[in-house]
PyMOL commands that place a pseudoatom at each C-alpha (Angstrom):
pseudoatom trace, name=CA, resn=UNK, resi=1, chain=A, elem=C, hetatm=0, pos=[6.115, -12.382, 1.311]
pseudoatom trace, name=CA, resn=UNK, resi=2, chain=A, elem=C, hetatm=0, pos=[5.577, -11.178, -2.247]
pseudoatom trace, name=CA, resn=UNK, resi=3, chain=A, elem=C, hetatm=0, pos=[2.845, -8.641, -2.968]
pseudoatom trace, name=CA, resn=UNK, resi=4, chain=A, elem=C, hetatm=0, pos=[2.256, -8.434, -6.706]
pseudoatom trace, name=CA, resn=UNK, resi=5, chain=A, elem=C, hetatm=0, pos=[0.008, -5.372, -6.631]
pseudoatom trace, name=CA, resn=UNK, resi=6, chain=A, elem=C, hetatm=0, pos=[-1.264, -2.846, -4.129]
pseudoatom trace, name=CA, resn=UNK, resi=7, chain=A, elem=C, hetatm=0, pos=[-4.572, -4.087, -2.667]
pseudoatom trace, name=CA, resn=UNK, resi=8, chain=A, elem=C, hetatm=0, pos=[-6.973, -1.557, -4.174]
pseudoatom trace, name=CA, resn=UNK, resi=9, chain=A, elem=C, hetatm=0, pos=[-10.605, -2.638, -4.387]
pseudoatom trace, name=CA, resn=UNK, resi=10, chain=A, elem=C, hetatm=0, pos=[-12.127, -3.212, -7.815]
pseudoatom trace, name=CA, resn=UNK, resi=11, chain=A, elem=C, hetatm=0, pos=[-13.677, 0.198, -8.617]
pseudoatom trace, name=CA, resn=UNK, resi=12, chain=A, elem=C, hetatm=0, pos=[-16.638, -1.162, -10.582]
pseudoatom trace, name=CA, resn=UNK, resi=13, chain=A, elem=C, hetatm=0, pos=[-17.765, -3.539, -7.826]
pseudoatom trace, name=CA, resn=UNK, resi=14, chain=A, elem=C, hetatm=0, pos=[-21.339, -2.449, -6.964]
pseudoatom trace, name=CA, resn=UNK, resi=15, chain=A, elem=C, hetatm=0, pos=[-20.660, -1.789, -3.262]
pseudoatom trace, name=CA, resn=UNK, resi=16, chain=A, elem=C, hetatm=0, pos=[-17.429, 0.123, -3.933]
pseudoatom trace, name=CA, resn=UNK, resi=17, chain=A, elem=C, hetatm=0, pos=[-19.068, 2.074, -6.745]
pseudoatom trace, name=CA, resn=UNK, resi=18, chain=A, elem=C, hetatm=0, pos=[-22.019, 3.002, -4.523]
pseudoatom trace, name=CA, resn=UNK, resi=19, chain=A, elem=C, hetatm=0, pos=[-19.811, 4.094, -1.629]
pseudoatom trace, name=CA, resn=UNK, resi=20, chain=A, elem=C, hetatm=0, pos=[-17.610, 6.165, -3.983]
pseudoatom trace, name=CA, resn=UNK, resi=21, chain=A, elem=C, hetatm=0, pos=[-20.647, 7.893, -5.488]
pseudoatom trace, name=CA, resn=UNK, resi=22, chain=A, elem=C, hetatm=0, pos=[-21.961, 8.711, -2.006]
pseudoatom trace, name=CA, resn=UNK, resi=23, chain=A, elem=C, hetatm=0, pos=[-18.637, 10.262, -0.964]
pseudoatom trace, name=CA, resn=UNK, resi=24, chain=A, elem=C, hetatm=0, pos=[-18.411, 12.281, -4.187]
pseudoatom trace, name=CA, resn=UNK, resi=25, chain=A, elem=C, hetatm=0, pos=[-22.005, 13.533, -3.859]
pseudoatom trace, name=CA, resn=UNK, resi=26, chain=A, elem=C, hetatm=0, pos=[-21.195, 14.797, -0.374]
pseudoatom trace, name=CA, resn=UNK, resi=27, chain=A, elem=C, hetatm=0, pos=[-18.151, 16.779, -1.506]
pseudoatom trace, name=CA, resn=UNK, resi=28, chain=A, elem=C, hetatm=0, pos=[-15.470, 14.226, -0.727]
pseudoatom trace, name=CA, resn=UNK, resi=29, chain=A, elem=C, hetatm=0, pos=[-12.764, 12.631, -2.788]
pseudoatom trace, name=CA, resn=UNK, resi=30, chain=A, elem=C, hetatm=0, pos=[-13.646, 8.939, -3.146]
pseudoatom trace, name=CA, resn=UNK, resi=31, chain=A, elem=C, hetatm=0, pos=[-10.056, 7.893, -3.832]
pseudoatom trace, name=CA, resn=UNK, resi=32, chain=A, elem=C, hetatm=0, pos=[-8.417, 9.807, -0.973]
pseudoatom trace, name=CA, resn=UNK, resi=33, chain=A, elem=C, hetatm=0, pos=[-11.261, 9.378, 1.528]
pseudoatom trace, name=CA, resn=UNK, resi=34, chain=A, elem=C, hetatm=0, pos=[-12.184, 5.738, 0.895]
pseudoatom trace, name=CA, resn=UNK, resi=35, chain=A, elem=C, hetatm=0, pos=[-10.229, 3.734, -1.675]
pseudoatom trace, name=CA, resn=UNK, resi=36, chain=A, elem=C, hetatm=0, pos=[-6.710, 4.659, -0.548]
pseudoatom trace, name=CA, resn=UNK, resi=37, chain=A, elem=C, hetatm=0, pos=[-7.243, 4.227, 3.228]
pseudoatom trace, name=CA, resn=UNK, resi=38, chain=A, elem=C, hetatm=0, pos=[-8.889, 0.832, 2.640]
pseudoatom trace, name=CA, resn=UNK, resi=39, chain=A, elem=C, hetatm=0, pos=[-5.947, -0.324, 0.498]
pseudoatom trace, name=CA, resn=UNK, resi=40, chain=A, elem=C, hetatm=0, pos=[-3.423, 0.851, 3.098]
pseudoatom trace, name=CA, resn=UNK, resi=41, chain=A, elem=C, hetatm=0, pos=[-5.256, -1.120, 5.796]
pseudoatom trace, name=CA, resn=UNK, resi=42, chain=A, elem=C, hetatm=0, pos=[-5.266, -4.255, 3.627]
pseudoatom trace, name=CA, resn=UNK, resi=43, chain=A, elem=C, hetatm=0, pos=[-1.523, -3.962, 3.011]
pseudoatom trace, name=CA, resn=UNK, resi=44, chain=A, elem=C, hetatm=0, pos=[-0.859, -3.530, 6.740]
pseudoatom trace, name=CA, resn=UNK, resi=45, chain=A, elem=C, hetatm=0, pos=[-2.984, -6.579, 7.492]
pseudoatom trace, name=CA, resn=UNK, resi=46, chain=A, elem=C, hetatm=0, pos=[-1.074, -8.633, 4.922]
pseudoatom trace, name=CA, resn=UNK, resi=47, chain=A, elem=C, hetatm=0, pos=[2.289, -7.628, 6.352]
pseudoatom trace, name=CA, resn=UNK, resi=48, chain=A, elem=C, hetatm=0, pos=[0.904, -8.289, 9.829]
pseudoatom trace, name=CA, resn=UNK, resi=49, chain=A, elem=C, hetatm=0, pos=[0.490, -11.932, 8.904]
pseudoatom trace, name=CA, resn=UNK, resi=50, chain=A, elem=C, hetatm=0, pos=[4.261, -12.110, 8.382]
pseudoatom trace, name=CA, resn=UNK, resi=51, chain=A, elem=C, hetatm=0, pos=[5.401, -9.869, 11.247]
pseudoatom trace, name=CA, resn=UNK, resi=52, chain=A, elem=C, hetatm=0, pos=[3.417, -10.654, 14.399]
pseudoatom trace, name=CA, resn=UNK, resi=53, chain=A, elem=C, hetatm=0, pos=[5.897, -9.662, 17.115]
pseudoatom trace, name=CA, resn=UNK, resi=54, chain=A, elem=C, hetatm=0, pos=[8.993, -7.490, 17.515]
pseudoatom trace, name=CA, resn=UNK, resi=55, chain=A, elem=C, hetatm=0, pos=[11.214, -10.575, 17.328]
pseudoatom trace, name=CA, resn=UNK, resi=56, chain=A, elem=C, hetatm=0, pos=[9.753, -11.801, 14.012]
pseudoatom trace, name=CA, resn=UNK, resi=57, chain=A, elem=C, hetatm=0, pos=[11.762, -11.226, 10.866]
pseudoatom trace, name=CA, resn=UNK, resi=58, chain=A, elem=C, hetatm=0, pos=[10.836, -11.390, 7.223]
pseudoatom trace, name=CA, resn=UNK, resi=59, chain=A, elem=C, hetatm=0, pos=[11.100, -9.743, 3.859]
pseudoatom trace, name=CA, resn=UNK, resi=60, chain=A, elem=C, hetatm=0, pos=[8.185, -8.081, 2.124]
pseudoatom trace, name=CA, resn=UNK, resi=61, chain=A, elem=C, hetatm=0, pos=[8.590, -7.539, -1.608]
pseudoatom trace, name=CA, resn=UNK, resi=62, chain=A, elem=C, hetatm=0, pos=[6.124, -5.227, -3.336]
pseudoatom trace, name=CA, resn=UNK, resi=63, chain=A, elem=C, hetatm=0, pos=[6.241, -5.615, -7.117]
pseudoatom trace, name=CA, resn=UNK, resi=64, chain=A, elem=C, hetatm=0, pos=[3.803, -2.770, -7.824]
pseudoatom trace, name=CA, resn=UNK, resi=65, chain=A, elem=C, hetatm=0, pos=[5.847, 0.279, -8.889]
pseudoatom trace, name=CA, resn=UNK, resi=66, chain=A, elem=C, hetatm=0, pos=[3.085, 2.641, -7.773]
pseudoatom trace, name=CA, resn=UNK, resi=67, chain=A, elem=C, hetatm=0, pos=[4.433, 2.330, -4.231]
pseudoatom trace, name=CA, resn=UNK, resi=68, chain=A, elem=C, hetatm=0, pos=[7.444, 4.448, -5.287]
pseudoatom trace, name=CA, resn=UNK, resi=69, chain=A, elem=C, hetatm=0, pos=[6.177, 6.212, -8.426]
pseudoatom trace, name=CA, resn=UNK, resi=70, chain=A, elem=C, hetatm=0, pos=[2.896, 7.661, -7.158]
pseudoatom trace, name=CA, resn=UNK, resi=71, chain=A, elem=C, hetatm=0, pos=[2.672, 10.273, -4.433]
pseudoatom trace, name=CA, resn=UNK, resi=72, chain=A, elem=C, hetatm=0, pos=[0.252, 8.113, -2.459]
pseudoatom trace, name=CA, resn=UNK, resi=73, chain=A, elem=C, hetatm=0, pos=[2.859, 5.321, -2.323]
pseudoatom trace, name=CA, resn=UNK, resi=74, chain=A, elem=C, hetatm=0, pos=[4.465, 7.086, 0.645]
pseudoatom trace, name=CA, resn=UNK, resi=75, chain=A, elem=C, hetatm=0, pos=[1.276, 6.443, 2.655]
pseudoatom trace, name=CA, resn=UNK, resi=76, chain=A, elem=C, hetatm=0, pos=[1.692, 2.709, 2.096]
pseudoatom trace, name=CA, resn=UNK, resi=77, chain=A, elem=C, hetatm=0, pos=[5.363, 2.785, 3.092]
pseudoatom trace, name=CA, resn=UNK, resi=78, chain=A, elem=C, hetatm=0, pos=[4.753, 4.883, 6.205]
pseudoatom trace, name=CA, resn=UNK, resi=79, chain=A, elem=C, hetatm=0, pos=[1.953, 2.567, 7.324]
pseudoatom trace, name=CA, resn=UNK, resi=80, chain=A, elem=C, hetatm=0, pos=[4.336, -0.380, 7.642]
pseudoatom trace, name=CA, resn=UNK, resi=81, chain=A, elem=C, hetatm=0, pos=[6.464, -1.175, 10.692]
pseudoatom trace, name=CA, resn=UNK, resi=82, chain=A, elem=C, hetatm=0, pos=[9.809, 0.625, 10.862]
pseudoatom trace, name=CA, resn=UNK, resi=83, chain=A, elem=C, hetatm=0, pos=[12.163, -1.153, 8.491]
pseudoatom trace, name=CA, resn=UNK, resi=84, chain=A, elem=C, hetatm=0, pos=[14.817, -0.593, 5.849]
pseudoatom trace, name=CA, resn=UNK, resi=85, chain=A, elem=C, hetatm=0, pos=[13.450, -0.135, 2.318]
pseudoatom trace, name=CA, resn=UNK, resi=86, chain=A, elem=C, hetatm=0, pos=[15.308, -0.855, -0.897]
pseudoatom trace, name=CA, resn=UNK, resi=87, chain=A, elem=C, hetatm=0, pos=[13.990, 0.263, -4.274]
pseudoatom trace, name=CA, resn=UNK, resi=88, chain=A, elem=C, hetatm=0, pos=[15.321, -2.018, -6.982]
pseudoatom trace, name=CA, resn=UNK, resi=89, chain=A, elem=C, hetatm=0, pos=[15.090, -1.263, -10.712]
pseudoatom trace, name=CA, resn=UNK, resi=90, chain=A, elem=C, hetatm=0, pos=[13.855, -3.794, -13.249]
pseudoatom trace, name=CA, resn=UNK, resi=91, chain=A, elem=C, hetatm=0, pos=[17.526, -4.530, -14.052]
pseudoatom trace, name=CA, resn=UNK, resi=92, chain=A, elem=C, hetatm=0, pos=[18.206, -5.466, -10.423]
pseudoatom trace, name=CA, resn=UNK, resi=93, chain=A, elem=C, hetatm=0, pos=[20.171, -2.384, -9.440]
pseudoatom trace, name=CA, resn=UNK, resi=94, chain=A, elem=C, hetatm=0, pos=[19.428, -0.783, -6.069]
pseudoatom trace, name=CA, resn=UNK, resi=95, chain=A, elem=C, hetatm=0, pos=[18.184, 2.717, -6.881]
pseudoatom trace, name=CA, resn=UNK, resi=96, chain=A, elem=C, hetatm=0, pos=[17.339, 3.823, -3.347]
pseudoatom trace, name=CA, resn=UNK, resi=97, chain=A, elem=C, hetatm=0, pos=[17.918, 2.657, 0.176]
pseudoatom trace, name=CA, resn=UNK, resi=98, chain=A, elem=C, hetatm=0, pos=[15.886, 4.302, 2.927]
pseudoatom trace, name=CA, resn=UNK, resi=99, chain=A, elem=C, hetatm=0, pos=[14.687, 3.710, 6.448]
pseudoatom trace, name=CA, resn=UNK, resi=100, chain=A, elem=C, hetatm=0, pos=[10.985, 4.331, 7.105]
pseudoatom trace, name=CA, resn=UNK, resi=101, chain=A, elem=C, hetatm=0, pos=[9.605, 4.815, 10.585]
for i in range(1, 101): cmd.bond("trace and resi %d" % i, "trace and resi %d" % (i + 1))
show_as sticks, trace
zoom trace
C-alpha cells in the first residue's frame, strides 16, 4: 500500500473550518485536539484495509516526509500495528531502522 500524503483534512473546508474555530474559541488547539487525531484515525483505517488479521502481511509505504520530520509524525507511527520501520532517503539509502510497538 502506498500512502502519498498524510490524511489531513482540507483546512478551508467549511465544516473543518467551523469545528476548528469552535475549538479555538473554547481555549483548545484545533490542530492537536481535532485535525491531528482525525488524520491518525484515517491512517489507521487505511492500514487496516491491508492488515485485517495477525496472519496478514503487507508493506505500507508512506511518501510524506512529515511522518519522520515533524514531531507529530511519531503519533502516526505509534498508532500503527507493531512492525519494523525503515526510513529511506530520497537517494534510496536506509537512514533509520526501528521497531515500533
